[in-house]
Each structure stands twice: as C-alpha cells, then as structure tokens.
N, C-alpha and C positions, 0 to 999 in steps of 0.2 A: 343575543345579537351584540357584537362589540361596536363601539363608536368608530366611525370612519373619520379620521383626523388628519388635517394637513399641518396642524401646530398643536402644542400641548393645550389642554383645558383644565382649569382648576375648578373642582366643586368645592364650595366653602359654605360654612354656616357660622353665624355669630350668636353668642349669648350676651346680653347687654344689660345696662342698668334701667333701660326703658325703651319706649318707641318713638322718642323725639329725635329725628336725625340730626338736627342742629345742636342738641344739648346733651344727649345721652352718650354713654361710653361703652366700649367693648369690655367684657370681662373674661371672655373665652372666645377663641377663634380656632377652627379646625379646617384644614385644607387637604384635599385629596386631589393630587395631580396625576392626570392620565396623559402618556406621551403617544405620539402617533405609532410608535414601534411596539405598543402594548405595555411598556414599562409603567409602573406606578409608584408614587411617592406620596407619603402621608405625614402630616405634622399637626400636632395640637398644642396650643399655648393657653395657659391661664394668664390673665392680664390684670395688673392692678389699675383700676379705672381712675384713680386719684380723686374720686368723688364717692360719697357713700352709695352703697347699693340699696335701693328701697326694699323693704320687707316684701312687698308685692312681686318684685322681680325675683327675689330669692325663692319665693313660693313656687315660681314657675321653673327655674333651672337649678335651684339648689345650691347656688354659689353664694357664699356669705362674704362679708367684709373680712372676716378673720382668715378666710381660705386664701384670699389674694393679697393679704397684707404685705407679704414678703415676696410676691411675684413682680417681675419687671413691668414697667409701664409700656403703653403701646409705643410711645416714642422710642423707647429702648429697644423694642422689637421690630420697629418699622423697617429697618434695613432687611432683616431676614425675611419678613413677610413679603415685601416688595420684590426681593430677589426670586422668591418662589413664583410670583405671579406675573412678573413683568413681560414674559415672552408668551403669555397664555391668554386664551379666551376664558370666560368666567361663566360659571353655572351655579345655580342654587334653587332653593324652594322659597318663593316670594322674594327672590333676590333683586329683581329689577326695581322693586318698590321700597325695599328696606335694606337688605344686606349691602348691596353695592353702593347706594348713597351713603350709608353710615360709614362703610369702609373708606370711601373717598374722603369723607370728613376727617376721619382719624389720620389718614395719610397726609393730607394737606396741613393739619395741625402740626404734624411731625415734619413739615417742610419737605415732604416727598411730592413732587409735581406729578400727581396721578391724574390720568384722564382715560377715556375710552375711545379715542380717536383711531387707534390702530388695532382694536380688538372688538369682538362681538360678545353678547351674553345670551345665555339660554335660561329662561325662567321655567323650571319643571313644573311649578305650580300652575302656570298659565296653560300648559298643555293639559294638565289634569282638569283644570277648572272648565276649559273649553270642551273637553271630552266627557267628564264624569261629575264634576262638582263635589269634591270630598276634601278631607283633611289629609295631612301627611301620613298619619297612622293608617287611615283608611286606604290611602293610596298604596301603601306598601302591602296591605292585606289584599287589596283588589287586584293589583298587577303582579305581585310576587307570592301571594298566599303566605306572608310571613307576618308575625307580630312584631311591632316596634317596641324593643326593649330599651329603657333608659331614654325615653322620649325627653326632649328638651336638654339632652346632652349634645353638645355641638358635634362631637364625633359621630354619635349614633345617627343624628339627623342627616349629617353629610353623606355617610355610607348609604343610608336609605335613599337619599335623593339620587345618588349614582345608580343604584339598582333599579329604581323605578324608571328612570329615563331609558335605560336599556330595555326594560320590559315594555315601555310605551312604544319603542321602535318596533319591537316584535309584534305588538298588538295592531297598531294602526299602519296599514299599508300606504296610506297617503302621506305619512310623516317621512321625509327624506332624511336619510342618515347622513347628514351634512351639517355642520355646526352653523354655518351662515344661514342656511334655510331654517334651522330650528330657532335661530335667534329672531329671524323675521316673523316666524309663526307665534313667538311668545312675546313680541313687542306689542304692548297695549296701546300706546299712543306715541305720536311723534314729538317727544320731549327733547329739547336741546340740553337742558340741565337735568339731572337725576330727579330732583324734587318736583319738577313739572311746573315751575313758575314761569318758564319761557318755553314755547312750543313752536311748531312749525304750522302755518296755515296751509290751505290747499294749493297755495302757489309756491310753497317752500320758503316763505318769508318768516322770520322770527317775530313772534307776538307775545305780548304779556298775557298771562292767564288769570290774573287776579286783579283786585282793586279798581281804582278809578280808570286805569288805563287797560282794563281787561279787553283783549282781542285788538288792541291797538299795535301797530308796527313798532317794534323796539327802536328801529332807526329814527322813526318820526318823533317818538317821545324823547329820545336823547337829544335830538335837534331843537325841539320846541320847548323842552322843559329840562335844562341841564342839571338842575338841582336834584331831579329824580334819581339820577345815578348815585349821587353822594348820599342820598337818603337810604337807598338799599345797601350801599357799602357799609353804612353805619348802623343799620337795623339788624335785627335777629334773623337774618336769612342764612341758609347753608353756605359755607365757604365755596363750594363747587358752583352754586348759582352766581355768587359774586365773581368768581373766576370767569365763568362764561360771559357775563355782562361786560366785564372788563375786555374780554377778547373782542366782543362785538363793537364796543366803543373804539378800541384801538384799530380794528379794521376800518371803521368809518373814518377815522382821522387819516389813516394811510391812503384811503381813496381820495381824500380831499387833497392830500399833498401830491399825489401822482395822477 
C-alpha cells in the first residue's frame, strides 16, 4: 500500500553523540522524502558535531570522531536540511520523543526558526508499540519479513521505517491512510513543547509538568512569579521549550495590551 498524501512527508533518522536532547549533537542525518505524486528523494549527510563523540555512541552507530572531522557542521548544512523538510510533514521511528526534538534544537542553534505549527508528525514506533511491542529490527521482520542490515545506520533505519509504515497500513484495517490521522494515532500526550515540560490539561490550558509548579497553569505562574520565566530561560532547558514559553509570555502581554 502506498501512502495517500496531500503534501510531502519526510521520513528521517538521526545518529547522534548521545540521547540528551538539549546537549547532544547530530553526527548523521538521513531524509527520505515522499511526494503526493509518488516521486521520492533521498539524502544522507555526515555531520561534524563540533563536540567529541563518546565511545559508547560510536559503539552503537560506528561513526568515529575521525570519520566526521572534515565533514560540514550542522549549521553549515542547516539550509539544505531545512529546505528539504520545510514543506513537509515528518515521520520517523521514536521521532516524536527524540529525533524531532533534537532536530529542532539543532535548527534553532543554527538560527533556523523551526516549529511544528503547520505540519504533523507520524511516529511509526508508536503504531508498532500500540500493536505489537517490538524493536525496529523485529518490526521489519514482523511486518515485511526482512532482516535489517546495517542497523543504526541512519539510511538503513530510515528506509526500514518507511517500509514498515506501508506494511502497517496493509495489516491494520483500522489505520487510516491519511497522515493527519496517523499523526493523531501516534501522539502519546498533548505536549506543547517537544520535551514535554509544558503540556495541555483537559481544558486545553498550558500547564507545567515538572518541579514546584507541576500541573500549575503557565499563565498563572508567569503572573504570580515573574522570575520563573527568567530562571527557565537561563537554565539548561531545550531551546524549543524556551521558545514556546516566550510565545506564551508574549501572548499574555498582548492580551493585556488589547
């Protein structure tokens, strides 16, 4: 089954220096773009992360400091990467919880104003976990009867994810072949930022999900404790979380003015 698309969708995968969204960096990114007319485009970049790659990370993906020493930095590649995804929805494997948040951090560090306002995402891992509870390699074997060669290679993982999603649509009749519906199915929680520090309550109001103000309304905290905004902006929170909080603060100021 081929995907029914109203706009392009980019399947992508990252290999990184680690799993900390705020601190770690991309060392490889692969993007596989599928267009509504069936055309496809693929691109893979090795990236100089500008920080050392821990041996634990190299043990997973095989990318060493020497291998990327002469590769461009993410900032140097950011224009090409953004141009490839800017008109597209996004899809990946565990992408909602890791790949998209980390990609957003890298783009914001490169002064690219990235957000998800006009796009949706499909996390193929979530479909798999809701249906079968397995790993990427097992998913490819289960759905496609194929073995995953070169696991933890960004390109191989990206292509496997694309094939798995198509096979999932064939297998599960209740899954609608529509990117927005798949996005809704794979959404785990109503987070406002990628990292989940700000979420929506059952009334659709923004709340903090951590610390002394856990479950408190963001608007009320900003009103009653103005210094909390400054603390978050200066602390080690993801850039996208800071961007979202700034947007909420500006909205509150505009409401007061008008």
